[in-house]
C-alpha positions as CSV (number, residue, x, y, z in Angstrom):
1,M,-15.0,20.2,6.0
2,R,-11.4,19.0,5.6
3,R,-12.1,18.0,2.0
4,L,-13.9,21.3,1.2
5,L,-10.9,23.2,2.5
6,D,-8.8,21.0,0.3
7,G,-10.8,22.2,-2.7
8,V,-12.2,18.7,-3.3
9,E,-15.5,18.3,-5.1
10,Q,-18.3,17.1,-2.9
11,R,-21.7,15.7,-3.4
12,A,-24.4,14.4,-1.1
13,Q,-27.8,12.6,-1.4
14,R,-31.0,14.6,-0.7
15,S,-31.4,15.5,3.0
16,E,-35.0,15.6,4.2
17,T,-34.7,18.0,7.1
18,S,-37.8,20.3,7.0
19,I,-38.2,23.6,8.4
20,A,-40.3,22.2,11.1
21,D,-37.4,19.7,11.8
22,A,-35.0,22.5,12.0
23,A,-37.2,24.1,14.6
24,E,-37.1,21.1,16.8
25,L,-33.4,20.7,16.3
26,V,-32.8,24.3,17.5
27,C,-35.0,23.9,20.4
28,A,-33.4,20.7,21.7
29,G,-29.8,21.5,20.9
30,G,-26.7,19.3,20.4
31,W,-26.4,18.2,24.0
32,P,-25.4,14.5,24.1
33,G,-27.6,13.8,27.2
34,H,-30.7,14.7,25.4
35,V,-30.3,12.0,22.5
36,G,-33.5,10.0,22.6
37,K,-35.4,12.0,25.0
38,A,-38.8,13.7,24.6
39,L,-38.7,17.4,23.6
40,P,-41.0,18.7,26.3
41,G,-38.6,17.4,29.1
42,I,-35.5,18.6,27.1
43,L,-36.8,22.2,27.0
44,R,-37.6,22.0,30.9
45,V,-33.9,20.9,31.4
46,N,-32.5,23.7,29.3
47,R,-34.6,26.3,31.1
48,G,-33.6,24.9,34.4
49,Y,-29.9,25.1,33.4
50,L,-30.2,28.8,32.6
51,D,-32.0,29.3,35.9
52,D,-28.9,28.0,37.7
53,V,-26.8,30.3,35.6
54,C,-28.6,33.2,36.6
55,R,-29.0,32.3,40.4
56,T,-25.5,31.2,41.2
57,D,-23.2,30.5,38.3
58,V,-22.6,34.0,37.1
59,S,-21.8,35.3,40.6
60,R,-19.4,32.5,41.2
61,A,-17.6,33.0,37.9
62,S,-17.4,36.9,38.2
63,G,-16.3,36.9,41.9
64,K,-19.1,39.4,42.6
65,M,-22.6,39.1,43.6
66,R,-24.8,39.6,40.5
67,D,-28.5,40.2,40.4
68,P,-30.3,37.2,38.9
69,V,-33.0,39.3,37.6
70,K,-30.5,41.3,35.6
71,V,-28.7,38.2,34.4
72,G,-32.0,36.9,33.1
73,R,-32.5,40.2,31.2
74,L,-29.2,40.0,29.6
75,L,-29.7,36.3,28.5
76,R,-33.0,37.3,26.9
77,S,-31.5,40.3,25.2
78,L,-28.8,38.1,23.8
79,A,-31.5,35.5,22.8
80,R,-33.6,38.2,21.0
81,N,-30.4,39.4,19.1
82,V,-28.8,36.0,18.5
83,A,-26.7,35.9,15.4
84,T,-26.3,39.6,15.1
85,P,-23.7,42.2,16.0
86,V,-25.7,43.7,18.8
87,S,-23.6,46.4,20.7
88,L,-22.8,46.5,24.4
89,S,-24.8,49.8,24.6
90,T,-27.9,48.0,23.5
91,L,-27.4,45.1,25.9
92,A,-26.9,47.5,28.8
93,S,-30.1,49.3,27.9
94,D,-32.0,46.0,28.0
95,V,-30.5,45.0,31.3
96,G,-31.2,48.2,33.2
97,E,-34.5,49.0,34.6
98,E,-36.7,51.5,33.0
99,G,-34.8,54.9,32.7
100,R,-31.9,53.4,34.4
101,D,-29.4,51.6,32.0
102,I,-26.4,49.8,33.6
103,K,-22.9,50.8,32.5
104,T,-21.5,49.2,29.3
105,D,-18.5,48.2,31.5
106,T,-20.9,46.4,33.8
107,A,-22.5,44.7,30.8
108,A,-19.2,43.7,29.6
109,E,-18.3,42.2,32.9
110,Y,-21.5,40.0,32.8
111,L,-20.8,38.8,29.3
112,D,-17.3,38.0,30.4
113,A,-18.7,35.7,33.1
114,L,-21.1,34.1,30.7
115,E,-18.1,33.5,28.2
116,R,-16.0,31.8,31.0
117,L,-19.1,29.7,31.9
118,M,-19.2,28.6,28.2
119,V,-22.8,30.0,27.9
120,V,-22.1,32.4,25.1
121,E,-19.4,32.5,22.3
122,N,-18.6,35.4,20.1
123,Q,-17.9,34.9,16.5
124,P,-15.1,37.3,15.6
125,A,-14.8,39.3,12.4
126,W,-12.5,38.2,9.7
127,S,-10.0,40.6,8.6
128,P,-8.1,39.6,5.5
129,H,-5.3,41.8,4.3
130,L,-6.8,43.5,1.3
131,R,-5.0,45.8,-1.2
132,S,-7.9,48.0,-1.2
133,R,-9.0,50.3,1.6
134,T,-12.2,48.4,2.2
135,S,-13.6,49.5,5.6
136,L,-14.6,46.4,7.7
137,R,-16.9,46.2,10.7
138,Q,-15.2,44.6,13.6
139,T,-18.2,44.0,16.1
140,P,-18.4,40.3,16.8
141,I,-21.6,38.3,16.2
142,R,-23.2,37.2,19.4
143,H,-24.1,33.5,19.7
144,F,-24.9,31.1,22.6
145,V,-22.8,28.1,22.5
146,D,-25.9,26.2,21.6
147,P,-29.0,27.9,20.1
148,S,-31.2,25.9,22.3
149,L,-30.0,28.2,25.2
150,A,-31.4,31.2,23.3
151,V,-34.7,29.2,23.0
152,A,-34.5,28.5,26.7
153,A,-33.9,32.2,27.7
154,L,-37.1,33.3,25.8
155,R,-39.2,30.1,26.9
156,A,-40.0,29.4,23.3
157,T,-41.2,26.3,21.6
158,P,-41.1,24.9,18.0
159,A,-44.6,26.2,17.5
160,R,-43.7,29.7,18.4
161,L,-40.6,29.5,16.3
162,M,-42.5,28.5,13.2
163,A,-44.7,31.5,13.7
164,D,-41.6,33.7,13.3
165,L,-39.6,32.5,10.5
166,E,-37.3,35.5,10.5
167,F,-36.2,34.7,14.0
168,L,-36.0,30.9,13.3
169,G,-33.6,31.8,10.5
170,L,-31.3,33.5,13.0
171,L,-31.5,30.5,15.2
172,F,-30.8,28.3,12.3
173,E,-27.7,30.3,11.6
174,S,-26.5,30.1,15.1
175,L,-26.9,26.3,14.9
176,V,-24.9,26.0,11.8
177,V,-22.0,28.2,13.1
178,R,-22.1,25.9,16.1
179,D,-21.6,22.9,13.8
180,L,-19.0,24.7,11.7
181,R,-16.9,25.5,14.8
182,V,-16.9,21.7,15.7
183,Y,-15.9,20.7,12.2
184,A,-13.4,23.5,11.7
185,Q,-11.6,22.6,15.0
186,A,-11.1,19.0,13.7
187,A,-9.5,20.7,10.4
188,D,-7.3,23.0,12.5
189,A,-9.4,26.0,11.5
190,Q,-11.3,28.9,13.0
191,V,-15.0,30.3,12.1
192,F,-15.3,34.1,11.4
193,H,-17.9,36.5,10.0
194,Y,-17.1,39.0,7.3
195,R,-18.9,42.5,7.1
196,E,-18.0,45.6,5.2
197,K,-19.4,49.0,5.9
198,D,-20.7,49.1,2.4
199,G,-23.2,46.3,3.0
200,L,-21.4,43.2,1.9
201,E,-22.0,40.5,4.4
202,V,-21.0,36.8,4.7
203,D,-22.2,34.7,7.5
204,A,-19.2,32.4,8.0
205,V,-15.6,32.3,6.9
206,V,-13.7,29.2,7.8
207,E,-9.8,29.7,7.7
208,T,-7.0,27.3,8.4
209,A,-3.8,28.0,10.0
210,D,-2.0,28.0,6.7
211,G,-4.4,30.5,5.1
212,R,-6.7,28.2,3.1
213,W,-10.3,29.6,3.4
214,A,-14.0,28.8,2.4
215,A,-16.9,31.1,2.8
216,F,-20.5,30.1,3.6
217,E,-24.0,31.8,3.6
218,I,-26.7,30.4,5.8
219,K,-30.2,30.4,4.7
220,L,-33.5,28.8,6.1
221,G,-34.7,27.7,2.6
222,E,-33.8,27.1,-0.9
223,R,-35.6,30.1,-2.2
224,W,-32.9,32.2,-0.7
225,V,-29.9,30.4,-2.0
226,D,-29.5,32.9,-5.0
227,D,-29.2,35.7,-2.5
228,G,-26.5,34.0,-0.6
229,A,-24.7,32.9,-3.8
230,K,-24.5,36.6,-4.9
231,S,-22.7,37.7,-1.5
232,L,-20.3,34.7,-1.8
233,R,-19.4,35.7,-5.3
234,R,-19.0,39.4,-4.4
235,L,-16.5,38.3,-1.6
236,A,-14.5,36.1,-3.9
237,K,-14.3,39.0,-6.3
238,R,-13.3,41.5,-3.7
239,L,-10.4,39.3,-2.5
240,E,-9.0,38.5,-6.1
241,G,-5.5,39.8,-6.1
242,S,-5.1,39.8,-2.4
243,D,-2.8,37.5,-0.4
244,H,-5.6,35.3,0.5
245,G,-6.3,34.4,-3.1
246,K,-9.1,32.2,-4.2
247,P,-11.4,30.3,-1.8
248,A,-11.2,26.6,-1.5
249,A,-15.0,26.5,-1.4
250,L,-18.1,28.7,-1.6
251,A,-21.5,27.4,-0.5
252,V,-24.9,28.2,0.9
253,I,-25.9,25.9,3.8
254,V,-29.6,25.1,4.0
255,P,-31.8,22.7,6.1
256,T,-32.8,20.3,3.2
257,G,-32.0,19.2,-0.3
258,Y,-29.2,17.8,-2.5
259,G,-25.5,18.8,-1.8
260,Y,-23.0,19.7,-4.2
261,V,-19.8,22.0,-4.2
262,R,-17.7,22.2,-7.3
263,P,-14.5,23.9,-7.5
264,G,-14.8,27.6,-8.7
265,E,-18.6,27.5,-8.2
266,V,-21.1,28.4,-5.4
267,G,-22.5,25.0,-4.1
268,V,-25.3,24.2,-1.8
269,I,-24.9,21.9,1.4
270,P,-27.7,20.6,3.5
271,I,-26.8,20.8,7.1
272,G,-27.3,17.2,7.6
273,A,-24.6,16.4,5.1
274,L,-22.0,18.5,6.7
275,G,-19.3,16.9,8.8
276,P,-15.6,16.9,9.7
C-alpha cells in the first residue's frame, strides 16, 4: 500500500484464492485467535460473540436497557445490507415490529453503541474539492469491523454464500475494505468511498494526510474487472484539473490472478498480494 501511494509500479505472482476460498475467508474472519482452527467451531464462536453483544454489551455501552431481540434484528438488517449506504429509516423499519417502526433517533443510538463496541464501522464518503458542481452522496457505507460478523448475524455458511454470489460479492467487498483500513493506517492514510448522484461510484479511495490518493474497485471475479476499470478511469478524468490531481494508483481488487499496477494505468490486485 505504501508503495502504491508513492506511485511505484507493483507486480505479484499469481494468487490462487478461489471464490470458494473467499467464501470461507469471509465466514472465518480475520481474528487471530481463529488461526488454525476448524471452520465449524469458528462459526459457533462468532455467533456466540454476537449473542453476548445482543444480551448485555449494547445495554452496557449505551447506559440504557436495550431489547436483545431488537439488537439482533438491527444486526441482521446491517448484515443483509452490508457494504451498502442503507439509511437509518430502513434500519429502523427492520428493527421495529410489524406496523411499529422504532424511531430513527433510537436506531441511531443502537448504532452508536455498536460503533463504541467496535462491532460496526462506517466507511465515510470522500469529498474532494472539485471545480465542478458535482453533487456527491454523503451517506456512509455500512460495514461490520469484520465481515464474519455479518455472516454470524445471518447464521450463514460458505455453502449458503456460494448459492448467492451477489451477496458474497458484498461480503468480499467488506473484507477488502477491512484489509485496506489496516494497510492504510500503516501508511498514515484513511479509507473512503466515492458516490456521485449521477451514478459514478468507486468502492474505496485511500487518501494520505498529505493529499496523495489511490482508488480501488472491488470485484469477486476477473470477468468484472473491465467494469471496475471504467469507473476508476471516470473518477480520474473527473478529478483532472482539481487540487487533488492525478491518482497515485488505480486498481481493481479481485480474489485471484496475477497482480500488476503500472503508473497511469488501471491495474489488478489479487487480495492475497495486498499488504502494508
